[in-house]
C-alpha positions in Angstrom: 64.0 31.2 142.9 63.2 30.3 146.2 62.3 32.9 149.3 61.1 32.0 152.7 60.9 34.0 155.1 60.9 32.2 159.3 59.4 33.5 162.4 61.4 34.2 165.9 60.7 32.5 168.8 58.4 34.8 170.9 61.7 35.7 173.7 63.1 37.5 170.4 59.9 39.1 168.4 60.5 42.9 170.1 64.1 42.5 168.7 63.8 40.4 165.4 61.3 40.7 162.7 61.8 37.4 160.9 64.3 35.6 159.5 64.8 35.1 155.6 66.2 33.1 153.4 66.4 32.8 149.8 68.4 30.6 147.0 68.7 30.2 143.4 70.6 28.7 140.8 73.2 30.6 138.2 69.8 29.8 135.4 67.7 31.7 137.5 69.3 35.1 138.0 68.5 38.1 135.8 72.6 38.7 135.8 71.6 42.0 136.4 72.4 44.7 139.6 70.2 44.8 142.0 69.2 47.9 144.0 68.3 47.7 147.6 66.4 50.4 149.5 65.9 51.7 152.7 63.4 50.1 154.7 64.5 51.3 158.3 65.4 47.4 159.0 68.9 46.5 160.0 69.7 43.2 158.7 72.6 40.3 159.5 73.5 37.9 156.4 75.3 34.5 156.3 76.0 33.9 153.1 76.5 30.3 152.0 77.3 29.8 148.8 78.8 32.5 145.9 79.6 36.0 147.3 77.8 39.1 146.2 80.0 42.1 144.7 78.7 45.5 145.3 79.1 48.7 143.2 79.3 52.2 144.1 78.8 55.2 141.9 77.8 52.6 139.3 81.8 50.9 139.1 82.3 47.3 140.6 83.6 48.1 144.2 84.5 45.0 146.5 83.5 41.6 146.8 80.9 41.5 150.1 81.7 39.6 153.4 81.4 36.2 153.7 78.4 37.4 156.6 78.1 40.9 156.8 76.0 43.6 158.8 74.4 46.3 156.7 74.1 49.5 159.0 70.4 51.7 158.7 70.5 52.4 154.5 69.9 56.3 154.1 69.8 55.8 150.3 70.2 52.4 147.9 73.1 50.0 147.2 73.9 48.1 144.2 74.8 44.3 144.6 75.2 41.8 142.0 75.3 37.7 142.9 78.4 36.6 140.5 77.0 32.7 140.6 74.6 30.0 142.8 72.6 32.2 145.7 72.3 31.0 149.1 71.4 33.8 151.4 70.0 33.4 155.2 69.0 37.2 156.9 68.0 38.1 160.4 66.3 41.5 160.1 65.7 43.3 162.4 63.2 45.6 164.3 63.9 49.5 163.9 65.8 49.6 167.6 66.4 45.7 167.6 70.1 45.1 167.1 71.0 47.6 170.0 70.1 44.7 172.5 72.9 42.3 171.1 76.1 44.7 170.8 77.8 47.0 173.0 78.2 50.3 170.9 75.9 53.0 169.5 74.0 51.8 166.9 74.5 55.4 165.2 78.4 54.5 164.3 76.9 52.2 162.1 74.6 53.7 159.7 75.8 53.6 155.7 77.9 50.7 156.9 79.3 47.6 156.0 80.5 45.6 158.7 81.8 42.2 159.3 80.9 40.5 161.6 83.9 40.2 163.8 83.9 43.9 164.0 80.7 43.1 166.0 81.3 40.5 168.4 85.1 39.2 168.0 85.9 35.9 168.3 82.4 34.5 169.1 81.2 36.3 165.8 84.3 34.2 163.9 82.5 30.7 165.7 78.6 31.6 165.0 79.7 32.2 161.4 81.3 28.8 161.2 78.0 27.4 162.9 76.2 28.9 160.1 77.4 28.1 157.5 78.5 24.2 157.7 74.3 23.5 158.6 72.7 21.6 156.2 69.6 23.4 156.0 68.1 26.7 156.6 65.8 25.4 160.0 69.2 25.0 161.6 70.8 28.2 160.4 67.3 29.8 162.9 68.2 27.3 165.8 71.9 28.1 165.9 71.0 32.3 165.5 68.6 32.5 167.8 70.2 30.1 170.8 73.4 32.6 170.0 70.8 36.0 170.0 69.5 34.4 173.5 72.6 34.3 174.9 73.5 37.7 174.1 70.0 39.2 175.1 70.8 37.9 178.6 74.6 39.6 179.1 73.6 42.7 177.6 70.7 44.7 179.4 69.2 47.9 177.7 66.1 50.0 178.3 64.9 51.1 174.8 61.2 51.3 176.2 61.0 55.1 175.0 62.3 54.5 171.6 60.0 51.4 170.9 57.4 53.6 171.8 58.3 56.0 168.8 58.9 53.6 166.2 55.7 52.2 167.1 53.8 55.2 166.9 55.5 56.4 163.2 55.2 53.0 161.7 51.2 52.7 163.2 50.7 56.8 161.7 52.8 55.6 158.4 55.1 58.2 159.7 53.0 61.0 160.1 53.2 61.7 163.8 55.4 64.5 164.9 58.3 64.3 167.2 57.3 67.4 169.3 53.9 65.2 170.1 56.7 62.0 170.5 58.3 63.6 173.0 55.3 65.7 175.1 54.0 62.1 175.4 57.0 60.6 176.9 57.8 63.7 178.9 61.0 63.9 178.1 63.4 66.6 175.9 62.8 66.4 171.9 66.9 66.6 171.6 67.2 63.7 174.0 64.8 61.7 172.5 66.3 62.4 169.1 69.5 61.3 170.4 68.5 58.2 172.6 66.3 57.6 169.2 69.5 57.5 166.9 71.7 55.8 169.4 69.0 52.6 169.3 67.8 53.0 166.0 70.9 54.7 163.8 68.3 56.8 162.4 66.4 60.3 163.1 63.0 59.8 163.8 62.6 62.3 161.4 64.6 59.9 158.4 62.7 57.1 160.3 59.5 58.6 159.2 60.2 59.5 155.7 61.4 55.8 154.6 58.5 54.3 156.1 56.0 56.7 153.8 58.0 56.0 150.9 57.8 52.0 151.5 54.8 52.6 152.1 53.8 53.9 149.4 55.7 51.7 147.2 53.8 48.9 148.5 50.5 50.7 147.4 52.0 51.4 143.8 53.1 48.2 143.3 49.8 46.6 144.6 48.5 49.0 141.7 46.5 50.1 144.9 45.9 53.8 143.3 43.4 55.6 141.1 46.6 58.5 140.5 50.3 59.4 141.3 48.8 62.0 143.4 46.2 60.2 145.1 49.0 57.6 145.9 51.3 60.2 147.1 48.3 61.3 149.3 48.0 58.3 150.9 51.1 57.7 151.5 51.8 60.6 153.6 53.4 63.4 151.0 52.6 66.7 150.9 52.3 66.4 147.2 53.8 64.5 144.2 56.6 66.5 144.4 57.3 65.6 147.5 57.3 62.1 146.7 59.3 62.1 143.6 62.1 63.9 146.1 61.9 61.4 148.1 61.6 58.6 145.5 65.1 59.4 143.9 66.8 60.0 146.9 65.9 56.5 148.2 66.0 54.8 145.0 68.3 57.2 143.0 65.4 57.3 139.8 62.1 58.8 139.3 59.6 57.5 139.5 59.6 56.9 135.4 62.6 55.2 135.4 61.7 53.1 138.0 58.2 52.2 136.4 60.0 52.0 133.0 59.8 48.2 132.8 56.1 47.6 133.8 54.1 49.9 130.7 50.5 48.9 132.5 51.3 50.5 135.5 53.4 53.8 134.0 50.9 54.9 131.9 48.3 55.7 135.0 51.3 58.3 136.4 52.0 61.6 135.2 55.1 62.6 135.6 55.7 66.5 136.7 59.1 67.3 137.4 
């Protein structure tokens, strides 16, 4: 399985976190469903090999689009490869998509959209150009050309929202919305509306996701001495608070999630 990250050009760094590609042959696949967790970013994914199947409530629901945009996730989704994997994705920053589309990003939350729903015939042409490429380096050039054209024709001032996203990220989800509103000299509700329209989540939900992802990274890197300590370092009030959010975002309790890694599980006390 080959995973590679590509950095955006300087002109797109504010909107695009990075591009990534994933390639794998059928023999390399674990032949199991994969859970994708909320991470505060929106993905535009081009699938140039076999399609994936999406599961809902544990049951196969449908084949996913050849090219699709995932709106913000508030809980996990389950997918499974049907053959060889070839994916190229644009991972937008939390407030990065809106400058390229003429709509409220909040309307895309928890949705899976075909590229034509975003850009019509232009989307069809983009998909055609991306899928016929011989390399992912070519795909970077094509998608950046497209995004730069869109960025020049749609003007958005999301500086307030970008300030909030950066503050939430730097504080690891601990800064309050009241404080952010005061710093920006705007009303709390006005800020929340603007934030949801640009990010697709409330500031509070993004803060929760940031805390969850930061804590998950601490655990996976084994940077902990106790489970309670990890929850505290991740910005959670207590262990019960972390377990609640963990279940909401993964569909599993921590013990289930780490059940296949006994070296990690033995360090935790799961008080539920």
